[in-house]
Every structure is written in structure tokens, then in C-alpha cells.
C-alpha positions as CSV (number, residue, x, y, z in Angstrom):
1,M,149.4,75.8,142.8
2,A,149.4,79.6,141.8
3,N,147.0,80.9,139.5
4,N,147.0,77.5,138.0
5,I,150.6,77.2,137.5
6,I,152.1,73.8,138.9
7,Q,155.5,74.6,140.6
8,I,158.3,71.7,140.8
9,R,161.7,71.8,142.7
10,I,164.3,69.2,142.6
11,H,166.8,68.9,145.1
12,G,169.7,66.5,144.1
13,R,173.7,66.6,144.1
14,G,176.0,67.5,141.4
15,G,176.2,65.0,138.5
16,Q,173.0,63.2,139.3
17,G,171.2,65.1,136.7
18,V,169.2,67.6,138.6
19,V,169.1,69.8,135.7
20,T,168.2,67.3,133.1
21,A,165.3,66.3,135.5
22,A,163.9,69.7,135.2
23,E,164.3,69.6,131.4
24,L,162.6,66.8,131.2
25,I,159.7,67.8,133.2
26,A,159.1,70.9,130.9
27,L,159.8,68.9,127.6
28,A,157.2,65.9,128.8
29,A,154.4,68.8,129.6
30,F,154.7,70.3,126.6
31,Y,154.0,67.0,124.9
32,D,150.7,66.8,126.5
33,E,150.0,70.2,125.4
34,Q,150.9,72.3,128.7
35,E,153.2,75.2,128.9
36,A,156.0,74.3,130.7
37,Q,159.3,75.9,132.1
38,A,162.4,74.6,133.8
39,F,165.6,76.4,135.0
40,P,168.7,75.6,137.4
41,S,169.3,77.7,140.7
42,F,172.2,79.7,139.8
43,G,175.5,78.8,141.5
44,V,178.3,76.4,141.3
45,E,177.5,72.9,140.7
46,R,180.0,70.7,141.5
47,T,180.2,67.0,141.8
48,G,178.5,66.3,144.9
49,A,177.5,69.7,145.9
50,P,173.8,70.0,146.9
51,I,171.9,71.9,143.9
52,M,168.4,72.8,142.6
53,A,166.7,72.8,139.0
54,F,162.8,74.0,139.1
55,A,160.2,73.6,136.6
56,R,156.7,74.9,135.8
57,I,153.7,73.4,134.2
58,S,150.3,75.4,133.5
59,K,147.6,75.4,130.8
60,N,148.0,78.8,130.9
61,K,151.0,81.2,129.9
62,I,153.5,81.3,132.5
63,K,154.8,84.5,133.2
64,T,156.9,84.4,136.4
65,R,160.4,83.2,136.1
66,E,161.7,83.4,140.0
67,Q,163.1,80.5,141.5
68,V,160.3,77.8,143.2
69,Y,159.9,79.1,147.1
70,R,156.3,77.6,147.8
71,P,156.5,73.9,145.7
72,D,153.7,72.1,144.7
73,F,155.6,69.3,144.2
74,L,159.4,68.5,145.4
75,I,161.7,65.5,143.9
76,I,164.5,64.6,146.2
77,Q,166.7,62.9,144.1
78,D,169.4,62.1,147.2
79,A,167.7,61.2,150.5
80,T,171.1,61.9,152.1
81,L,169.5,65.9,151.5
82,I,166.5,65.2,154.1
83,D,168.6,66.2,157.1
84,D,169.1,69.7,155.2
85,V,166.1,72.2,156.3
86,E,166.7,74.0,153.0
87,V,165.2,70.9,151.1
88,I,161.5,71.4,153.0
89,S,162.0,75.0,152.8
90,G,158.1,76.4,151.5
91,C,156.6,72.9,151.6
92,Q,152.6,73.0,152.5
93,S,150.2,70.5,153.6
94,Q,149.3,70.0,149.7
95,T,153.0,69.7,148.8
96,K,153.2,66.2,147.6
97,I,156.9,64.8,147.6
98,L,158.9,62.4,146.0
99,I,161.9,60.9,146.9
100,N,164.7,58.2,146.5
101,S,164.8,55.9,148.7
102,T,164.1,52.3,149.6
103,Q,162.8,53.4,152.8
104,T,158.7,53.7,153.9
105,R,156.5,56.5,153.7
106,Q,156.3,56.9,157.8
107,E,160.2,56.8,158.2
108,I,160.8,59.4,155.4
109,F,157.8,61.3,157.2
110,Q,159.8,61.2,160.4
111,R,163.3,62.0,158.9
112,L,161.7,65.1,157.9
113,K,160.0,66.0,161.0
114,I,163.1,65.4,162.8
115,T,164.9,67.8,160.7
116,A,162.0,70.4,160.5
117,Q,162.0,70.0,164.5
118,K,165.7,70.3,164.8
119,N,166.0,73.7,163.2
120,K,163.0,74.9,164.7
121,H,161.0,75.1,161.1
122,K,157.4,75.0,161.0
123,F,155.9,71.0,159.6
124,E,152.9,70.8,157.6
125,I,154.1,67.7,155.4
126,K,151.2,65.4,155.3
127,K,152.1,61.5,155.4
128,E,149.7,60.7,152.8
129,N,151.6,63.4,150.2
130,I,154.9,61.7,150.8
131,F,156.4,58.9,147.9
132,T,159.2,57.0,147.8
133,A,160.8,55.2,144.8
134,P,163.9,52.9,144.6
135,A,165.4,55.2,141.9
136,T,169.1,54.3,142.7
137,E,168.3,50.4,142.7
138,I,166.1,50.7,139.3
139,A,169.1,53.2,137.7
140,L,172.1,50.6,139.2
141,E,170.4,47.4,137.5
142,F,169.6,49.1,134.2
143,I,171.6,51.9,133.5
144,G,174.5,50.8,135.7
145,K,175.2,54.0,136.8
146,N,173.3,55.8,139.9
147,L,171.6,58.4,137.6
148,V,168.3,58.7,138.8
149,N,167.1,61.8,137.0
150,T,165.1,59.7,134.3
151,V,164.1,57.0,136.6
152,I,162.7,59.1,139.6
153,L,160.4,60.7,136.4
154,G,159.1,57.7,135.6
155,A,157.8,57.6,139.3
156,L,156.8,60.9,139.0
157,A,154.3,59.8,136.0
158,K,152.7,57.1,137.9
159,H,151.8,59.3,141.1
160,S,150.6,62.4,139.3
161,T,149.0,63.5,136.6
162,L,152.0,66.0,135.7
163,F,152.8,64.6,132.5
164,S,151.9,60.7,131.1
165,L,154.5,57.8,130.5
166,K,154.2,58.3,126.9
167,S,155.2,61.8,127.2
168,L,158.1,61.4,129.3
169,K,159.8,58.6,127.1
170,K,159.1,61.1,124.3
171,A,161.3,63.7,126.1
172,A,163.9,61.0,127.1
173,T,163.9,60.0,123.3
174,E,164.7,63.9,122.5
175,K,166.9,64.6,125.6
176,F,169.1,61.5,124.5
177,Q,168.6,61.0,120.7
178,D,172.5,61.2,119.9
179,K,173.1,58.2,122.6
180,K,171.0,55.3,121.6
181,K,172.4,53.1,124.2
182,I,172.1,55.1,127.0
183,L,168.3,55.8,126.0
184,E,167.1,52.2,125.6
185,K,168.1,51.6,129.0
186,N,166.5,54.6,130.4
187,L,163.8,53.9,128.7
188,T,164.1,50.5,130.1
189,A,164.6,51.9,133.7
190,I,161.7,54.3,133.4
191,Q,159.0,51.6,132.5
192,K,160.4,49.3,135.2
193,I,159.5,51.8,138.2
194,Y,156.2,52.7,136.3
195,E,155.3,49.0,136.5
196,T,156.8,48.4,140.4
197,N,156.1,51.5,142.0
């Protein structure tokens, strides 16, 4: 956490709402009276292709605009990306990882470790800083599609103090205000993962 700025990096695939997730994080933090920014990684966003987005949260003004190279929080919306060493690049011992998976913390820890070793990458991640959330299961049940961005943020609200559940719901309400049915489904899914995760 450099200069009291919390840096967040989100990994997912094109079409999973990775950029929207970053925007919702910033909006939720703003509703909790914090400074925030969100932006995508620049490049071609093709459906299914690995993509990144970034968010920063702080009590103070945020001046930096560069990509997040050393995340305090890492969100992985698609577990198949664990095998890509770029996903854990810059992670340190205090980095907290939230992953969309039904696997256990131990299983994810082992997978990340294998990816690092295979790529001769320094591995500092602590097992207790890994959190899993069945975001796909809940998204399919309540939203009807594998759109996990809002769902995984419900788990992030539960496992961190970055923003409150109330502010996340408020952010989602603003983002989807013109799509009432989609909004209701997302709010239900957010609440469900918050209660069960």
C-alpha cells in the first residue's frame, strides 16, 4: 500500500465485465467517501481473451495514473487464468487474492505456487491471504449468465474493508439504472454471495 493508496488489479476474460468491475469498485469507494479511480488495460478486448483493469482507493488525492504493478488486492474472475504467470506478477506477501472458484484455499495456493515455479517466478503469496468465491455458480443461478463481476465484488465487500455492501449496491444501482431486471438480478446475487461466502 504505497502512500496510503490501495491498489487493485482485476484479471478476467473479455466479456466478463472486468472493466465494469473496476468502475463499480471506484464508485462504491466514492460512496464510502473515499478517493478512487478505475481504468482498463489498454489493448484489444476480444471476447474470451485475457484482459485486466485497475482501481485505486485512498483517503487522499490520487495523483498516479499508471497501471497497477504491485497490487494490494488481486481479483481473478476466471480461474483458468491462474496458469498465466502474468496474473501473479508483482504480488507480494501482503497481497490479498480473491478468486472465482469452488476450489479450496489450499488448492488455489498450490496452483499459484506451481505456476510461479514453472515460470521461475518469485513466490511470496501467503495462503491465508487467498479467498475463494463461487461467483460463477451464483451468477448462473441468479443472473442466468456467467457474468461474475458484480457477484465477486459482493465477496470482496465481505472479505475486505475497501467498501461497504451498501455502497456496492448503490454503485450497481447507478450503473444499471436503465436496466431494472438486470439490476434486480445483480443485487440479489451480490446479497447471496455476501451471506454465503
